[in-house]
C-alpha positions as CSV (number, residue, x, y, z in Angstrom):
1,M,0.0,-0.1,-0.2
2,P,1.5,3.2,-0.9
3,V,2.4,6.2,1.7
4,H,1.5,9.6,1.0
5,V,3.9,12.3,1.9
6,Y,2.1,15.7,1.9
7,I,2.5,19.3,2.5
8,L,-0.5,21.3,3.9
9,Y,-0.8,25.2,4.4
10,S,-2.7,27.2,7.0
11,S,-3.3,30.9,5.7
12,K,-4.5,31.4,9.3
13,I,-1.1,31.0,10.7
14,D,0.9,31.2,7.6
15,K,2.7,27.8,8.1
16,F,3.3,24.7,6.2
17,Y,3.0,21.3,7.8
18,V,4.7,18.2,6.5
19,S,3.7,14.6,7.3
20,S,2.7,11.2,5.7
21,T,0.0,9.0,5.9
22,N,-1.6,5.9,4.2
23,D,-5.0,7.6,3.9
24,L,-4.5,11.0,2.8
25,V,-8.3,12.1,2.8
26,R,-9.0,10.8,6.4
27,R,-5.6,12.5,7.5
28,L,-6.7,15.9,6.1
29,Q,-10.2,15.7,7.7
30,Q,-8.6,14.8,11.0
31,H,-6.2,17.9,10.4
32,N,-9.5,20.0,9.6
33,T,-11.7,18.9,12.3
34,G,-9.3,19.3,15.2
35,Q,-8.5,15.8,15.8
36,S,-4.9,16.4,15.3
37,T,-3.9,18.5,18.5
38,Y,-0.6,19.9,16.7
39,T,-2.5,21.5,13.8
40,S,-5.7,22.5,15.4
41,T,-4.6,26.2,15.6
42,G,-4.2,26.4,11.8
43,I,-7.7,25.1,10.6
44,P,-8.4,25.2,7.9
45,W,-5.4,23.4,6.2
46,I,-5.1,23.1,2.3
47,L,-3.4,20.3,0.9
48,L,-0.7,21.8,-1.4
49,W,1.2,19.0,-2.4
50,A,1.2,15.2,-2.2
51,N,3.4,12.4,-3.4
52,A,2.7,8.6,-3.2
53,K,5.9,6.4,-2.3
54,P,5.7,2.7,-2.5
55,T,6.8,1.9,1.1
56,R,6.6,3.7,4.7
57,H,10.6,3.7,4.7
58,D,10.8,5.7,1.5
59,A,7.9,8.1,2.7
60,E,9.8,8.6,6.1
61,I,13.0,9.3,4.2
62,L,11.2,12.1,2.0
63,E,9.2,13.5,4.9
64,Q,12.4,14.1,7.1
65,K,14.1,16.0,4.1
66,L,11.1,18.1,3.5
67,K,10.6,19.0,7.2
68,N,14.4,20.2,7.3
69,L,13.8,22.7,4.4
70,T,13.2,26.2,4.9
71,R,10.0,27.9,3.8
72,V,11.5,29.0,0.4
73,R,13.1,25.5,-0.2
74,K,9.9,23.9,0.4
75,I,8.3,26.1,-2.2
76,R,11.0,25.6,-4.8
77,F,10.6,21.7,-4.0
78,M,7.0,21.8,-4.8
79,L,7.6,23.9,-7.9
80,K,10.3,21.5,-9.1
81,Y,8.0,18.4,-8.5
82,S,5.0,20.2,-9.7
83,E,2.9,17.0,-10.6
84,G,2.3,16.7,-7.0
85,I,0.8,20.4,-6.5
86,R,-2.8,20.2,-5.6
87,E,-3.6,23.9,-5.0
88,L,-1.7,25.9,-7.7
89,E,-3.5,29.2,-6.9
90,V,-2.6,29.1,-3.1
91,L,0.9,28.1,-3.7
92,T,1.0,31.0,-6.3
93,S,-0.2,33.5,-3.8
94,I,2.4,32.3,-1.2
95,I,5.1,33.0,-3.7
96,E,3.7,36.5,-4.5
97,V,3.8,37.5,-0.7
98,L,7.4,36.4,-0.7
99,Q,8.5,38.8,-3.4
């Protein structure tokens, strides 16, 4: 079963959140209903980018790399691997604010 690595964005707190899951729809719903304590202050969360990895191990490696990137580098990463972008308009507006 593939494991999804994903990047969420909250405009409320202007933060990215990186994690992985085997059920992306359920996990996003948990983030947006306050079931995840760590992300509850940022509701609503928008799924910006996601990519499926074949194993949990592969997903954990990518997740750790993404967590260690700065905000600008996360954006560059999403643009480089644009096939995973889910909300281009939101990502574009984040980039405009940075410029």
